[in-house]
C-alpha positions as CSV (number, residue, x, y, z in Angstrom):
1,X,53.7,75.7,208.0
2,X,50.3,75.4,206.1
3,X,46.9,77.1,206.8
4,X,44.7,74.8,206.8
5,X,40.4,74.8,206.4
6,X,39.0,71.3,208.2
7,X,35.7,70.5,208.4
8,X,34.2,68.3,210.8
9,X,36.7,69.0,213.4
10,X,35.1,68.3,216.6
11,X,35.3,64.5,217.0
12,X,36.2,61.3,215.4
13,X,38.4,61.7,212.4
14,X,38.1,65.2,212.2
15,X,39.4,66.0,216.1
16,X,42.2,63.3,215.5
17,X,43.1,65.2,212.3
18,X,43.0,68.6,213.7
19,X,45.8,67.4,216.5
20,X,47.9,65.7,213.9
21,X,48.4,68.7,212.1
22,X,48.1,71.4,214.7
23,X,50.7,69.1,216.7
24,X,53.3,69.6,214.3
25,X,52.9,73.4,213.8
26,X,50.2,73.7,211.1
27,X,47.4,76.6,211.7
28,X,44.1,74.8,211.3
29,X,41.0,76.5,210.9
30,X,38.5,73.7,212.2
31,X,34.6,73.7,211.3
32,X,31.9,72.2,213.4
33,X,27.9,72.5,213.3
34,X,28.0,74.5,216.9
35,X,31.6,76.0,216.6
36,X,32.4,74.3,220.1
37,X,35.8,74.5,221.5
38,X,36.7,77.3,219.3
39,X,35.9,76.0,215.9
40,X,33.9,77.7,213.4
41,X,29.7,77.0,213.7
42,X,28.6,76.6,210.2
43,X,25.5,74.1,209.3
44,X,26.1,72.8,206.0
45,X,22.3,71.5,206.0
46,X,21.5,75.4,205.3
47,X,22.2,76.6,201.9
48,X,25.2,78.7,201.2
49,X,26.7,78.2,204.6
50,X,30.0,76.6,203.3
51,X,30.2,79.8,201.2
52,X,30.0,82.1,204.6
53,X,32.7,79.4,206.1
54,X,35.2,79.6,203.5
55,X,35.1,84.0,204.0
56,X,35.6,83.5,207.6
57,X,38.5,81.0,207.4
58,X,40.0,82.8,204.7
59,X,40.3,85.8,207.1
60,X,41.4,83.7,209.8
61,X,44.1,82.7,207.6
62,X,45.4,86.1,206.8
63,X,44.1,86.0,203.5
64,X,45.6,82.6,202.3
65,X,44.5,78.7,202.8
66,X,47.0,75.9,201.2
67,X,45.1,73.1,202.4
68,X,41.4,72.0,202.3
69,X,40.1,68.9,204.2
70,X,36.1,68.3,203.6
71,X,35.6,65.4,206.4
72,X,31.8,67.0,207.7
73,X,29.4,64.2,207.3
74,X,26.5,62.7,208.6
75,X,25.4,58.8,208.3
76,X,21.5,59.0,208.8
77,X,19.2,55.8,207.8
78,X,16.2,56.1,205.9
79,X,14.1,53.0,204.9
80,X,12.3,52.7,201.2
81,X,9.3,51.9,203.3
82,X,9.2,55.1,205.2
83,X,7.2,57.8,203.8
84,X,8.0,59.8,200.6
85,X,8.6,62.9,202.7
86,X,11.1,61.1,204.7
87,X,12.8,59.5,202.1
88,X,12.9,62.9,200.2
89,X,14.2,64.7,203.2
90,X,16.9,61.9,203.8
91,X,18.2,62.3,200.5
92,X,18.3,66.1,200.4
93,X,20.0,66.2,203.7
94,X,22.7,63.9,202.9
95,X,23.4,65.4,199.6
96,X,23.7,69.0,201.2
97,X,26.2,67.9,204.2
98,X,27.9,64.8,202.6
99,X,28.6,66.3,199.2
100,X,27.4,70.0,198.2
101,X,29.0,71.6,201.2
102,X,32.5,69.8,199.9
103,X,31.8,70.9,196.3
104,X,31.4,74.5,197.5
105,X,34.2,74.4,199.3
106,X,36.5,72.7,196.6
107,X,35.2,75.4,193.9
108,X,36.3,78.5,196.5
109,X,39.6,76.2,197.1
110,X,40.5,75.7,193.4
111,X,39.6,79.2,192.9
112,X,41.8,80.2,195.2
113,X,45.0,78.1,194.6
114,X,45.1,79.1,191.0
115,X,45.9,82.5,192.3
116,X,48.3,81.7,194.8
117,X,50.5,79.0,193.4
118,X,48.4,76.0,194.1
119,X,47.1,74.0,197.2
120,X,46.0,70.9,198.3
121,X,42.0,69.3,198.9
122,X,41.6,65.9,200.8
123,X,38.0,64.7,200.5
124,X,37.2,62.1,203.1
125,X,34.7,59.8,201.2
126,X,34.1,56.2,202.1
127,X,34.2,52.7,201.2
128,X,30.6,53.0,200.7
129,X,31.5,55.1,197.7
130,X,32.9,51.8,196.0
131,X,31.1,49.0,197.3
132,X,27.6,50.8,198.0
133,X,26.4,50.3,201.8
134,X,23.1,49.0,203.6
135,X,19.7,49.3,202.3
136,X,18.9,52.3,204.6
137,X,22.3,54.4,203.5
138,X,21.8,54.2,199.7
139,X,21.9,58.5,199.9
140,X,25.2,57.9,201.7
141,X,27.1,55.6,199.5
142,X,25.7,58.1,196.5
143,X,27.4,61.3,197.7
144,X,30.6,59.4,198.7
145,X,30.7,58.3,195.2
146,X,30.2,61.6,193.8
147,X,33.0,62.9,196.1
148,X,35.5,60.3,194.7
149,X,34.6,61.4,191.1
150,X,34.5,65.1,192.1
151,X,38.3,64.4,193.3
152,X,39.3,62.9,190.2
153,X,38.0,65.8,188.2
154,X,39.5,68.3,190.0
155,X,42.7,66.4,189.8
156,X,42.4,65.9,186.1
157,X,41.3,69.4,185.9
158,X,43.6,71.6,187.4
159,X,47.0,69.6,188.2
160,X,48.7,72.1,185.9
161,X,47.6,75.3,188.2
162,X,49.4,73.1,190.9
163,X,46.3,72.1,192.5
164,X,46.1,68.5,193.6
165,X,43.6,66.8,195.0
166,X,43.2,63.5,196.8
167,X,40.6,61.3,198.5
168,X,40.4,58.5,201.1
169,X,38.0,56.0,201.5
170,X,37.9,54.5,204.8
171,X,35.7,51.6,206.5
172,X,34.4,51.4,209.6
173,X,36.5,54.0,211.9
174,X,35.9,53.9,215.6
175,X,34.2,57.4,216.1
176,X,30.7,57.5,217.8
177,X,29.2,57.2,214.2
178,X,30.9,53.9,213.6
179,X,30.0,52.5,217.3
180,X,26.5,53.4,216.9
181,X,26.2,51.5,213.2
182,X,28.1,48.4,214.6
183,X,25.9,48.1,217.7
184,X,22.8,48.3,216.0
185,X,23.7,45.9,213.2
186,X,25.8,43.0,214.9
187,X,29.5,44.4,215.5
188,X,31.0,40.8,215.4
189,X,29.2,39.6,212.3
190,X,30.6,42.9,210.6
191,X,33.9,42.4,212.1
192,X,34.3,39.1,210.4
193,X,34.5,41.0,207.3
194,X,37.4,42.8,207.9
195,X,40.6,40.7,207.3
196,X,42.7,42.7,209.9
197,X,40.5,41.9,212.7
198,X,39.3,45.5,213.9
199,X,37.9,48.9,212.5
200,X,40.5,51.5,211.8
201,X,41.3,54.0,214.7
202,X,40.8,57.6,214.1
203,X,44.4,58.5,214.7
204,X,45.6,56.0,211.4
205,X,43.0,57.7,209.2
206,X,44.1,61.0,210.5
207,X,47.7,60.7,209.9
208,X,46.7,59.3,206.1
209,X,44.9,62.6,206.1
210,X,48.1,64.7,207.1
211,X,50.3,63.0,204.9
212,X,48.6,63.8,202.0
213,X,48.1,67.3,202.9
214,X,51.8,67.8,203.7
215,X,53.6,65.0,202.4
216,X,52.0,63.2,199.4
217,X,54.1,63.5,196.0
218,X,52.5,65.6,193.5
219,X,51.9,62.7,191.3
220,X,50.1,61.4,193.5
221,X,47.0,63.6,192.8
222,X,43.6,62.1,191.9
223,X,44.1,58.9,193.9
224,X,41.8,57.6,196.0
225,X,43.5,55.8,199.6
226,X,41.7,52.8,201.0
227,X,41.8,52.6,204.9
228,X,39.4,49.5,205.4
229,X,41.5,46.7,206.9
230,X,41.4,44.9,203.5
231,X,37.3,44.7,204.1
232,X,37.5,46.0,200.3
233,X,40.3,45.7,197.9
234,X,40.1,47.3,194.0
């Protein structure tokens, strides 16, 4: 069984992933901002929070982590006509939580995996990383696009050391974050853009993460798996 560090584990995709992995016997150390329900508290808006999380998780796992899953994220709007301060603050917060924390944890994971015979990284990106997002979410699309590029770089750079890296790019997923977005922008119109006719369920995305974390063949390293009901194909 694997020792797994999972960020953003309190709700939505993260909570479903925690259930999917722990339910079959894997040891999952989950993170959330507030640390409720036995999760490790770590606020990624604060500098170096990811470093402290890695240290805590490593101790809880007895000195060995096999899989890192970067799922934590925020989706907060800012408009180009908002104040300069608001625009800059939104970008800083989005990059800190959606990208920098993942990069910090990936760095720790790669260094750890190289000394322990390998390991797996799964980065939860977004369809937005390929096709962009709304005019209020430049920062989110930019962070998720960078996460995909980071994953490819890790895969190419460390495969010989047994370090495997994958990313997934969900479209809308039925979580609290997506529900709010759908209601604010006209759900029926957005659903019309999804050939499948519905958004993905959190359990569907969680199963994709579980497969990458445990069963996916090593030769898949570097791949990004789309899970968006054919709303964006490439």
